[in-house]
C-alpha positions in Angstrom: 0.0 0.0 0.0 1.2 3.5 -0.8 1.1 6.3 1.7 -0.8 9.5 0.9 2.2 11.7 0.6 3.8 9.5 -2.1 0.5 9.4 -4.0 0.0 13.1 -3.7 3.6 13.8 -4.9 2.9 11.5 -7.9 -0.3 13.4 -8.8 1.6 16.6 -8.6 4.4 15.3 -10.8 1.9 14.2 -13.5 0.0 17.4 -13.3 3.1 19.7 -13.4 4.5 17.7 -16.3 1.3 18.2 -18.3 1.2 22.0 -17.5 4.7 22.5 -18.6 4.1 20.7 -21.9 0.9 22.7 -22.4 2.3 26.1 -21.6 5.3 26.3 -23.9 7.8 26.3 -21.0 10.1 23.8 -22.8 13.2 24.8 -20.8 11.5 23.3 -17.7 10.7 19.9 -19.3 14.2 18.3 -18.8 13.9 19.1 -15.0 11.3 16.4 -14.6 14.1 13.8 -15.3 17.2 12.5 -13.5 20.5 13.0 -15.3 20.3 9.4 -16.7 16.6 9.7 -17.4 15.1 8.4 -20.6 12.1 9.5 -22.7 10.7 7.2 -25.3 7.7 7.4 -27.6 6.7 4.1 -29.1 3.7 2.8 -31.0 1.6 0.2 -29.2 2.0 -2.4 -31.9 5.8 -2.4 -31.5 5.6 -2.3 -27.7 3.3 -5.3 -27.6 5.4 -7.3 -30.0 8.6 -6.5 -28.1 10.0 -4.6 -31.0 12.5 -1.9 -29.9 11.7 0.7 -32.7 10.5 4.0 -31.2 9.4 7.2 -32.9 11.6 9.1 -30.5 14.2 7.8 -28.0 16.1 10.2 -25.8 18.5 8.3 -23.6 19.7 11.0 -21.1 18.8 14.3 -19.7 21.4 15.8 -22.1 19.5 14.4 -25.1 16.2 15.8 -23.6 17.8 19.2 -23.3 19.0 18.9 -26.9 15.4 18.2 -28.0 14.3 21.4 -26.2 17.0 23.3 -28.1 15.7 21.8 -31.3 12.1 22.7 -30.6 13.0 26.3 -29.6 15.8 27.2 -32.0 16.1 25.0 -35.0 12.9 23.3 -36.0 10.6 25.0 -38.5 7.0 23.9 -38.1 3.4 25.1 -38.2 2.9 26.2 -34.6 0.1 24.6 -32.5 -1.1 24.4 -29.0 -1.3 21.2 -27.0 -3.6 20.2 -24.2 -2.8 17.1 -22.1 -5.6 15.2 -20.4 -4.0 12.7 -18.1 -5.9 10.0 -16.2 -5.4 9.3 -12.6 -2.1 7.4 -12.2 -2.1 3.8 -11.1 0.8 2.7 -8.9 2.0 -0.7 -9.9 4.7 -1.0 -7.3 6.8 0.9 -4.8 10.2 -0.4 -4.0 12.2 1.0 -1.1 15.8 0.1 -0.3 19.0 1.8 0.8 19.2 3.5 -2.6 15.8 5.2 -2.1 12.3 4.9 -3.4 11.3 3.7 -6.9 7.8 3.9 -8.1 6.4 2.1 -11.2 3.2 3.7 -12.4 1.0 4.1 -15.4 -1.6 6.6 -16.6 -3.7 7.0 -19.7 -3.3 10.3 -21.7 -4.9 12.1 -24.6 -3.2 15.1 -26.3 -5.4 17.6 -28.1 -3.8 19.7 -30.7 -5.1 23.1 -31.8 -3.6 24.8 -34.8 -3.7 28.6 -34.7 -6.0 28.7 -37.7 -7.9 25.5 -37.1 -10.0 23.2 -35.0 -8.9 21.2 -32.0 -8.3 17.5 -32.8 -7.1 14.4 -31.0 -3.4 14.4 -31.8 -2.2 11.4 -29.7 -3.7 8.9 -27.2 -2.1 6.2 -25.2 -0.6 5.6 -21.8 2.5 6.5 -19.9 4.6 3.7 -18.4 6.9 5.3 -15.9 9.7 4.6 -13.5 10.0 7.4 -10.9 12.5 8.0 -8.2 12.5 10.2 -5.2 15.3 12.8 -5.2 16.1 15.6 -2.8 14.2 17.9 -5.3 11.2 15.6 -5.3 9.9 12.9 -7.6 11.7 12.6 -11.0 11.3 10.4 -14.0 14.0 7.7 -14.3 12.2 6.7 -17.5 9.0 7.7 -19.3 7.7 5.5 -22.0 4.8 6.9 -24.0 3.0 4.0 -25.7 0.6 5.5 -28.2 -2.3 3.6 -29.7 -2.3 4.7 -33.3 0.5 3.7 -35.7 0.1 7.0 -37.5 0.7 10.5 -36.0 -0.7 13.4 -38.1 2.1 15.6 -39.4 5.3 15.4 -37.4 5.8 15.2 -33.7 7.5 18.3 -32.4 6.5 18.8 -28.7 6.8 16.2 -25.9 3.8 14.0 -25.2 
């Protein structure tokens, strides 16, 4: 059983993550990860078949920072807004040892995309599969795997899911 503080901290992590991704504060996005943290975006079909191919695989906080630089400074794209709707996280397990606390959790998500001159549409739907660790700064992602349901993503993926 998980204590209330751990669950409350987890809810805040998920909520804060979504707000940063929805408010164009990309420089804050890497701070949700530990230095060796990973972020992967993988189609459900590949995940379920054990195939390693991901649409996006960032293998460290440095790579995550590089993605932010790309989003802000080098990528040309038709701008759009995102809105994350994240379900209540489900804790699969909590491991505590001399190294600290490690939480395995999942949550469903939907990302709505709104182009500046268009309608709002469902851009991406799936679930997060996360490994989270407690640090002196609070909970951080050791790994975030976004397993999305559709094999196709309209246009290109620019912003984090």
